[in-house]
C-alpha positions in Angstrom: 98.7 117.5 93.5 101.0 117.4 96.3 100.7 113.3 96.8 101.0 112.9 92.9 104.5 114.9 92.8 106.2 112.9 95.1 105.5 109.6 93.2 107.6 108.3 90.5 107.6 104.4 89.8 106.9 102.1 87.1 104.0 100.9 88.7 102.3 104.6 89.7 100.8 106.4 86.9 102.9 109.3 86.2 102.4 112.9 87.1 103.4 115.7 84.8 102.5 119.2 86.1 99.3 121.0 87.3 98.2 124.7 86.0 95.2 126.7 86.6 92.5 126.7 83.6 89.8 128.9 83.7 89.9 129.4 87.5 90.2 125.4 87.9 93.2 123.2 88.6 93.9 121.0 85.9 96.5 118.2 86.4 98.2 116.3 83.2 99.1 112.4 83.8 100.2 109.5 81.8 97.9 108.2 79.3 98.4 104.4 79.7 97.8 101.8 77.3 95.5 99.6 79.7 92.1 99.1 81.1 90.9 98.9 84.5 91.5 95.6 85.9 87.4 95.7 87.2 86.8 95.2 83.1 89.3 91.9 83.3 87.6 90.6 86.0 84.1 90.7 84.3 85.3 88.0 82.2 86.0 85.6 85.3 89.2 85.2 87.9 92.8 85.3 87.0 95.0 82.3 86.6 96.5 82.5 90.3 100.4 82.8 89.2 99.1 85.9 87.1 96.8 87.2 90.0 99.8 86.8 92.2 102.0 89.0 89.7 99.8 92.0 89.5 99.3 91.9 93.2 102.9 92.1 93.5 103.3 95.2 90.9 100.7 97.3 92.9 102.7 96.3 96.5 105.9 97.4 94.7 103.9 100.8 93.3 102.4 101.4 96.9 105.8 100.8 98.5 106.7 104.2 96.9 103.7 105.8 98.1 103.9 104.3 101.1 108.0 105.5 101.5 106.7 109.1 101.0 104.2 108.7 104.2 101.1 108.8 102.3 98.1 106.4 102.4 96.2 105.5 99.1 92.9 104.8 100.7 91.3 103.7 97.2 92.9 100.5 96.1 90.5 98.8 93.7 90.0 97.1 90.5 89.1 100.2 88.6 92.1 102.2 90.2 94.3 99.4 89.0 95.1 99.6 84.5 95.8 96.2 83.7 97.9 96.9 80.5 100.0 94.5 77.6 101.3 91.3 79.1 99.8 92.2 82.4 101.9 95.1 83.4 100.2 97.3 86.0 99.5 100.7 87.0 98.3 102.2 90.4 96.0 105.3 89.7 93.4 107.8 91.1 95.0 109.3 94.2 91.8 111.2 94.7 91.3 109.9 98.7 95.1 109.7 99.2 96.4 111.5 102.1 99.3 111.6 104.3 100.0 110.1 107.6 98.9 111.3 110.8 95.7 113.1 112.4 96.2 116.4 110.8 95.5 114.9 107.6 92.9 112.8 108.3 88.9 113.3 107.9 86.3 114.3 110.4 86.3 112.0 113.0 83.5 108.9 112.1 83.5 109.6 108.7 83.7 106.8 106.1 85.9 107.4 103.1 86.6 104.6 100.7 84.9 101.7 98.2 82.7 99.4 100.7 84.0 96.5 98.5 87.3 97.0 99.1 87.5 99.0 102.3 89.7 98.2 105.6 87.8 97.4 108.7 89.8 100.7 110.3 88.2 102.8 107.1 84.7 101.3 108.6 85.7 102.2 111.9 86.1 105.6 110.8 89.6 105.4 112.3 91.6 108.7 112.1 95.3 107.8 112.0 95.2 105.0 109.7 98.2 103.6 108.6 99.7 102.1 105.6 98.2 98.4 106.7 95.2 99.7 105.6 96.0 99.9 102.0 97.2 96.4 102.4 94.2 94.9 103.6 92.5 96.3 100.2 95.2 94.9 98.3 93.9 91.6 100.0 90.7 92.0 99.1 91.5 92.6 95.3 93.8 89.9 94.8 90.9 87.8 96.5 88.6 88.7 93.8 91.6 88.1 91.1 91.7 84.3 92.5 88.2 83.8 93.0 86.4 86.1 90.6 84.5 87.9 93.3 85.4 89.9 96.3 85.2 88.1 99.8 82.1 89.9 100.8 79.0 90.8 98.9 75.8 92.6 99.6 73.6 94.9 98.1 73.3 96.8 101.6 76.4 99.0 102.2 76.1 98.5 105.6 76.0 94.7 106.0 79.2 94.7 103.7 81.0 96.9 105.7 79.8 95.2 108.5 81.3 91.8 107.4 84.6 93.6 107.2 84.8 94.2 110.6 83.0 91.0 111.6 82.9 87.9 109.2 85.5 85.9 108.1 86.0 85.3 104.3 85.8 82.0 102.8 89.7 80.7 102.0 90.0 80.9 98.5 91.0 77.2 97.6 87.4 76.8 98.6 86.1 79.4 96.4 87.8 78.1 93.2 89.2 74.8 93.3 92.2 76.0 90.8 93.7 78.0 93.5 95.9 76.0 95.6 95.7 75.7 99.5 98.6 77.0 100.0 97.9 80.5 99.0 94.8 80.6 101.6 96.9 81.4 104.5 98.7 83.6 102.8 95.4 85.6 101.5 93.7 85.6 104.7 96.8 87.1 106.5 96.1 90.4 104.0 92.7 89.9 105.0 93.0 90.1 109.0 90.8 91.8 110.8 93.5 93.8 113.0 96.2 95.7 111.1 98.9 93.8 113.8 97.7 90.4 112.2 98.3 91.6 108.8 101.5 92.1 106.7 103.3 95.0 108.2 104.4 96.7 105.1 104.2 96.3 101.2 107.5 94.8 101.1 106.5 92.0 103.3 103.4 91.2 101.3 105.4 91.2 98.2 108.1 88.7 99.5 105.3 86.5 100.5 103.7 86.6 97.5 107.0 86.2 95.9 107.7 83.2 97.9 104.1 81.4 96.9 104.9 81.9 92.9 
């Protein structure tokens, strides 16, 4: 509730109110006319320009989240609502937390969906910053372009290990409809070291706009 109350943005599901009901805290939010992006991806990859637009919208929403000094920690296609004409909204802030070690989970604990988790989350880094979310956006963008995420495994351990150690196949090699000029753009978002990625959601979004 404390996170959501600070966020007002067209690409973030709106928070309305919270109140105690029968001993539990009940939160009311916007009911958006959209389906999870994960359902759309079951039909296959998106056209590459649409994939860039969706990623840009999520990055715009994350700009608001990050400017309020929060990290989302759970950017996945399930938590992105894909609405009419491709208008998207970011939802599900259950794992979001303020920046700083004081708000971090216990050292060594892994929080996040293993398919979209950043290398820092795999390593249990306590002081995650916004660049962790940007890695997850890179994973979602890769899946939108290729129809599958960069790493797949039935073993959660192997999946998390791949985020730390394995280089993803360039998107244009996975899907010939993806222009090769997008490879470097996407792979920078998936850099293992935060310092090698985009340093802000605005920078990532600007790179997408330049490529569209």
